[in-house]
C-alpha positions as semicolon CSV with decimal commas, in nm:
position;residue;x (nm);y (nm);z (nm)
1;M;13,995;15,863;-4,290
2;S;13,913;15,678;-4,610
3;S;14,126;15,663;-4,926
4;G;13,893;15,468;-5,155
5;T;13,693;15,566;-5,463
6;Y;13,320;15,632;-5,431
7;T;13,041;15,715;-5,675
8;L;12,740;15,940;-5,617
9;G;12,432;15,929;-5,838
10;T;12,245;16,242;-5,940
11;L;11,995;16,363;-6,196
12;D;12,120;16,539;-6,506
13;G;12,013;16,889;-6,409
14;R;12,187;17,198;-6,274
15;L;12,024;17,198;-5,931
16;N;12,082;16,827;-5,884
17;R;12,445;16,852;-5,990
18;A;12,498;17,152;-5,764
19;Q;12,353;16,962;-5,468
20;T;12,569;16,656;-5,535
21;L;12,880;16,876;-5,568
22;L;12,796;17,028;-5,229
23;V;12,784;16,679;-5,078
24;I;13,109;16,581;-5,250
25;E;13,274;16,894;-5,111
26;R;13,180;16,793;-4,757
27;L;13,293;16,434;-4,813
28;R;13,627;16,550;-4,952
29;A;13,680;16,774;-4,651
30;A;13,633;16,471;-4,425
31;H;13,831;16,234;-4,652
32;P;14,090;16,435;-4,849
33;R;14,264;16,118;-4,976
34;A;13,946;15,965;-5,120
35;I;13,813;16,007;-5,475
36;F;13,448;16,095;-5,534
37;D;13,291;16,066;-5,880
38;M;12,948;16,189;-5,995
39;V;12,728;15,957;-6,203
40;T;12,450;16,145;-6,386
41;V;12,113;15,984;-6,456
42;S;11,866;16,100;-6,721
43;D;11,517;15,964;-6,789
44;P;11,302;16,162;-7,040
45;H;10,977;15,990;-6,936
46;T;11,035;16,082;-6,572
47;N;11,117;16,441;-6,670
48;R;10,788;16,479;-6,856
49;Q;10,591;16,336;-6,565
50;S;10,767;16,568;-6,319
51;A;10,655;16,880;-6,506
52;S;10,307;16,855;-6,353
53;E;10,417;16,786;-5,993
54;L;10,486;17,006;-5,691
55;Y;10,835;16,948;-5,553
56;C;11,161;17,129;-5,493
57;A;11,468;16,942;-5,623
58;H;11,343;16,586;-5,680
59;S;11,000;16,462;-5,784
60;A;10,865;16,133;-5,649
61;A;10,911;15,971;-5,990
62;E;11,271;16,085;-6,013
63;I;11,353;15,961;-5,666
64;E;11,202;15,622;-5,750
65;I;11,435;15,593;-6,051
66;L;11,739;15,698;-5,849
67;L;11,668;15,462;-5,560
68;A;11,622;15,170;-5,800
69;R;11,956;15,243;-5,966
70;L;12,127;15,275;-5,630
71;L;11,990;14,934;-5,531
72;S;12,110;14,785;-5,861
73;G;12,466;14,896;-5,787
74;E;12,498;15,166;-6,055
75;F;12,649;15,394;-5,791
76;Q;12,721;15,375;-5,417
77;L;12,560;15,690;-5,278
78;L;12,263;15,911;-5,350
79;D;12,191;16,259;-5,215
80;V;11,824;16,358;-5,186
81;A;11,675;16,692;-5,082
82;A;11,507;16,602;-4,754
83;E;11,191;16,800;-4,835
84;D;11,134;16,568;-5,132
85;I;11,242;16,235;-4,983
86;V;11,004;15,942;-5,003
87;R;10,966;15,729;-4,693
88;P;10,990;15,453;-4,605
89;L;11,293;15,380;-4,819
90;P;11,293;15,053;-5,017
91;N;11,428;14,750;-4,835
92;G;11,805;14,742;-4,846
93;L;11,852;15,121;-4,837
94;V;11,924;15,346;-4,539
95;V;11,990;15,712;-4,471
96;A;12,364;15,692;-4,416
97;A;12,410;16,056;-4,315
98;V;12,238;16,391;-4,281
99;P;12,504;16,661;-4,314
100;E;12,489;16,989;-4,127
101;R;12,184;17,186;-4,227
102;N;12,191;17,482;-4,464
103;T;11,954;17,778;-4,416
104;P;11,609;17,622;-4,361
105;F;11,401;17,933;-4,428
106;D;11,219;18,066;-4,734
107;A;11,362;18,348;-4,945
108;L;11,199;18,613;-5,164
109;L;11,361;18,668;-5,502
110;H;11,293;19,003;-5,668
111;K;11,494;19,156;-5,952
112;G;11,395;19,507;-5,847
113;G;11,520;19,467;-5,489
114;S;11,179;19,490;-5,318
115;I;11,080;19,308;-4,999
116;A;10,733;19,160;-4,948
117;D;10,593;19,457;-4,756
118;D;10,682;19,690;-5,044
119;L;10,522;19,487;-5,324
120;E;10,230;19,651;-5,502
121;D;9,877;19,518;-5,472
122;G;9,815;19,239;-5,718
123;T;10,182;19,140;-5,750
124;R;10,209;18,785;-5,881
125;V;10,425;18,584;-5,641
126;G;10,548;18,248;-5,768
127;V;10,548;17,972;-5,504
128;L;10,651;17,606;-5,501
129;S;10,405;17,473;-5,243
130;R;10,057;17,517;-5,101
131;R;10,227;17,599;-4,772
132;S;10,384;17,911;-4,922
133;M;10,055;18,001;-5,088
134;A;9,869;17,979;-4,755
135;Q;10,126;18,184;-4,567
136;I;10,140;18,459;-4,829
137;H;9,759;18,479;-4,828
138;Q;9,775;18,514;-4,450
139;L;10,045;18,781;-4,431
140;W;9,997;18,973;-4,755
141;P;9,635;18,928;-4,870
142;Q;9,682;19,197;-5,135
143;L;9,933;18,980;-5,325
144;K;9,850;18,703;-5,572
145;P;10,049;18,382;-5,506
146;K;10,071;18,146;-5,802
147;L;10,168;17,779;-5,779
148;L;10,450;17,685;-6,015
149;Y;10,491;17,318;-6,101
150;G;10,794;17,121;-6,216
151;G;11,045;17,201;-5,942
152;A;11,269;17,490;-5,843
153;V;11,457;17,523;-6,172
154;A;11,134;17,542;-6,373
155;A;10,999;17,801;-6,127
156;L;11,313;18,010;-6,157
157;D;11,291;17,999;-6,538
158;A;10,923;18,098;-6,519
159;Y;11,028;18,407;-6,327
160;L;11,355;18,509;-6,492
161;Q;11,286;18,408;-6,852
162;D;10,912;18,378;-6,907
163;E;10,806;18,654;-6,662
164;A;10,507;18,439;-6,565
165;V;10,531;18,592;-6,216
166;D;10,665;18,919;-6,075
167;C;10,877;18,763;-5,799
168;L;10,945;18,421;-5,653
169;V;10,950;18,252;-5,312
170;M;11,168;17,942;-5,274
171;P;11,383;17,778;-5,005
172;A;11,690;17,993;-4,937
173;A;11,913;17,685;-4,955
174;I;11,788;17,608;-5,306
175;A;11,845;17,967;-5,418
176;E;12,202;17,939;-5,290
177;R;12,262;17,610;-5,475
178;L;12,128;17,766;-5,795
179;G;12,359;18,065;-5,753
180;V;12,091;18,336;-5,748
181;Q;12,170;18,488;-5,409
182;D;12,213;18,829;-5,575
183;I;11,836;18,862;-5,627
184;V;11,738;18,734;-5,281
185;T;11,587;19,040;-5,115
186;E;11,437;18,890;-4,799
187;I;11,467;18,582;-4,578
188;F;11,141;18,479;-4,410
189;F;11,237;18,380;-4,055
190;P;10,999;18,156;-3,855
191;E;10,838;18,453;-3,681
192;M;10,684;18,524;-4,023
193;T;10,652;18,191;-4,204
194;L;10,743;17,836;-4,114
195;P;10,943;17,641;-4,374
196;G;10,847;17,310;-4,525
197;A;10,956;16,981;-4,371
198;G;11,322;16,908;-4,437
199;Q;11,414;17,241;-4,598
200;G;11,789;17,298;-4,604
201;L;11,861;16,932;-4,529
202;I;12,016;16,669;-4,755
203;A;11,981;16,296;-4,688
204;I;12,266;16,077;-4,814
205;V;12,129;15,732;-4,895
206;A;12,335;15,413;-4,928
207;R;12,284;15,037;-4,943
208;A;12,243;14,884;-4,599
209;G;12,508;14,619;-4,659
210;D;12,786;14,852;-4,778
211;T;12,974;14,862;-4,450
212;E;13,275;15,050;-4,586
213;V;13,057;15,316;-4,751
214;L;12,843;15,361;-4,441
215;G;13,150;15,406;-4,225
216;M;13,298;15,660;-4,464
217;V;12,978;15,867;-4,494
218;G;12,926;15,866;-4,118
219;A;13,202;16,125;-4,089
220;V;12,970;16,396;-4,227
221;D;12,660;16,296;-4,031
222;S;12,518;16,562;-3,796
223;P;12,310;16,415;-3,511
224;Q;12,129;16,747;-3,469
225;S;12,040;16,770;-3,838
226;R;11,928;16,406;-3,843
227;A;11,701;16,468;-3,543
228;E;11,553;16,778;-3,708
229;M;11,484;16,589;-4,030
230;T;11,333;16,296;-3,841
231;A;11,098;16,518;-3,640
232;E;10,985;16,732;-3,934
233;L;10,920;16,439;-4,168
234;A;10,732;16,254;-3,893
235;F;10,513;16,562;-3,846
236;R;10,439;16,586;-4,217
237;E;10,377;16,214;-4,264
238;R;10,135;16,202;-3,971
239;I;9,917;16,467;-4,136
240;C;9,985;16,447;-4,508
241;S;10,255;16,258;-4,696
242;D;10,302;16,500;-4,987
243;Q;10,323;16,873;-5,059
244;D;9,953;16,917;-5,137
245;C;9,876;17,023;-4,779
246;P;9,956;17,371;-4,642
247;L;10,185;17,253;-4,362
248;G;10,479;17,437;-4,209
249;V;10,724;17,290;-3,958
250;L;11,063;17,369;-3,807
251;A;11,261;17,157;-3,562
252;Q;11,568;17,295;-3,388
253;A;11,786;17,045;-3,206
254;G;12,051;17,097;-2,941
255;E;12,277;16,831;-2,797
256;D;12,002;16,663;-2,597
257;S;11,676;16,849;-2,661
258;L;11,464;16,945;-2,958
259;I;11,193;17,205;-3,004
260;I;10,952;17,167;-3,295
261;T;10,694;17,413;-3,417
262;G;10,426;17,315;-3,666
263;A;10,137;17,488;-3,838
264;V;9,839;17,404;-4,057
265;G;9,721;17,689;-4,275
266;S;9,422;17,775;-4,487
267;L;9,487;17,794;-4,861
268;H;9,295;18,120;-4,873
269;G;9,462;18,276;-4,571
270;H;9,168;18,250;-4,333
271;S;9,375;18,095;-4,053
272;M;9,714;17,964;-3,948
273;N;9,690;17,723;-3,656
274;Q;10,019;17,667;-3,479
275;A;10,154;17,452;-3,196
276;V;10,493;17,387;-3,036
277;L;10,651;17,102;-2,840
278;R;10,986;17,036;-2,677
279;G;11,142;16,708;-2,572
280;P;11,450;16,485;-2,594
281;S;11,615;16,484;-2,936
282;G;11,630;16,105;-2,913
283;E;11,251;16,103;-2,939
284;A;11,241;16,320;-3,253
285;A;11,000;16,099;-3,449
286;A;10,758;16,071;-3,157
287;L;10,765;16,446;-3,099
288;G;10,688;16,518;-3,463
289;A;10,398;16,276;-3,469
290;R;10,264;16,401;-3,136
291;L;10,271;16,762;-3,252
292;A;10,080;16,664;-3,566
293;E;9,818;16,483;-3,360
294;Q;9,766;16,788;-3,141
295;L;9,697;17,000;-3,447
296;L;9,468;16,731;-3,588
297;L;9,257;16,761;-3,272
298;N;9,193;17,127;-3,355
299;T;8,871;17,196;-3,546
300;A;9,015;17,481;-3,749
301;S;9,312;17,267;-3,856
302;L;9,084;16,992;-3,980
303;I;8,880;17,242;-4,182
304;D;9,200;17,378;-4,335
305;L;9,311;17,028;-4,433
306;L;8,971;16,961;-4,589
307;E;9,001;17,287;-4,778
308;A;9,324;17,160;-4,935
309;D;9,114;16,890;-5,101
310;F;8,861;17,149;-5,222
311;P;9,069;17,435;-5,372
312;E;8,753;17,599;-5,509
313;G;8,598;17,609;-5,162
314;L;8,450;17,371;-4,907
315;P;8,113;17,204;-4,971
316;V;7,828;17,406;-4,820
317;E;7,736;17,139;-4,570
318;I;8,087;17,155;-4,423
319;E;8,131;17,528;-4,449
320;D;7,796;17,613;-4,296
321;G;7,732;17,304;-4,085
322;E;7,689;17,261;-3,715
323;A;8,056;17,199;-3,639
324;A;8,205;17,368;-3,336
325;P;8,345;17,714;-3,417
326;P;8,716;17,719;-3,502
327;E;8,953;17,815;-3,226
328;A;9,154;18,134;-3,246
329;D;9,470;18,128;-3,453
330;G;9,807;18,087;-3,288
331;I;9,952;17,855;-3,028
332;H;9,677;17,685;-2,832
333;E;9,700;17,612;-2,463
334;E;9,623;17,243;-2,505
335;N;9,911;17,224;-2,752
336;L;10,171;17,341;-2,503
337;P;10,422;17,090;-2,363
338;A;10,248;16,874;-2,104
339;D;10,541;16,890;-1,865
340;L;10,543;17,266;-1,794
341;D;10,649;17,333;-1,437
342;E;10,456;17,563;-1,206
343;E;10,721;17,829;-1,262
344;D;10,626;17,830;-1,629
345;E;10,258;17,905;-1,568
346;D;10,301;18,262;-1,694
347;F;10,365;18,110;-2,035
348;K;10,014;17,969;-2,037
349;D;9,880;18,310;-1,948
350;G;10,047;18,483;-2,239
351;G;10,377;18,566;-2,067
352;D;10,726;18,490;-2,185
353;D;10,783;18,148;-2,336
354;P;11,048;17,969;-2,127
355;Y;11,179;17,827;-2,455
356;D;11,153;18,156;-2,646
357;D;11,523;18,177;-2,721
358;D;11,515;17,831;-2,879
359;Y;11,220;17,901;-3,107
360;V;11,187;18,264;-3,205
361;V;11,553;18,353;-3,256
362;P;11,688;18,166;-3,562
363;R;12,002;17,963;-3,506
364;D;12,299;18,171;-3,619
365;D;12,502;17,871;-3,736
366;Y;12,287;17,789;-4,039
């Protein structure tokens, strides 16, 4: 148990401060005799640049500023929303801890108390990612998802103050940090929509040589949460390194095993190609990359990824070419775990998934 004084850097914004206070709360619980101070960082140029980007809590430009100041010694620790983290980290920095995960799923915010199935045709749904746009198109084609740029706080203001949209979809963990749980009307569990990589996870970054700091932060590290973050980010990075691609992924780790489900969707809701793998949690990065490669081998997935680069529609020669017809949506047989035993053959034939309890039923400890 440490009794020193430690500083955590954060951006000068309400979501960023709320996230850092959450981390400080967990550190204080582990080290009640230690002192933790918040150092706020503000950069007007970065803020202007971030207004045109898709992200949740931290834009790439903001993270670059924060990492540079951490390296310079301005503070000792930095908390970053895992869905926005930039990898690899600069030389000299490491992820010191990944605390226990908050709710990883998406939430619907609606001032009138409606759930998605009850929304009227043409309802404008604000979203923070192309992933959410693709999944809403798939499930509720009568709705009109609208991308909102500039992060979660800007999206919330666009909904609550400017009325630019009629409701809003954002990560449930972010809604909780912003204190707007009272207008959350629905949680989208993975049976409906897969979350983005790293949702509900916070990475605590420190300098590699700060032995005392690393030892102190290690008290709040969750091996399961670290494995989930590692697998999900590896999946995303293998396909697309930013949030411009309609990718969904969720890893759920136990003590020794991990199951990861990933999907590539069409921006216009034409398809949602999904695959699932299970393996040792110690091989989280390899599992994430392998799952991504399996989806990349699927024709429909590749067309969906190309479509992300052509938001107005695919070129005619691709759309109407001689390519093999897309496979049916869903979990494909060739994407099942390679090590299924003979007793699991009914899974291949459409029977019960031997890992169904791990995947379909959300963990109740989030």
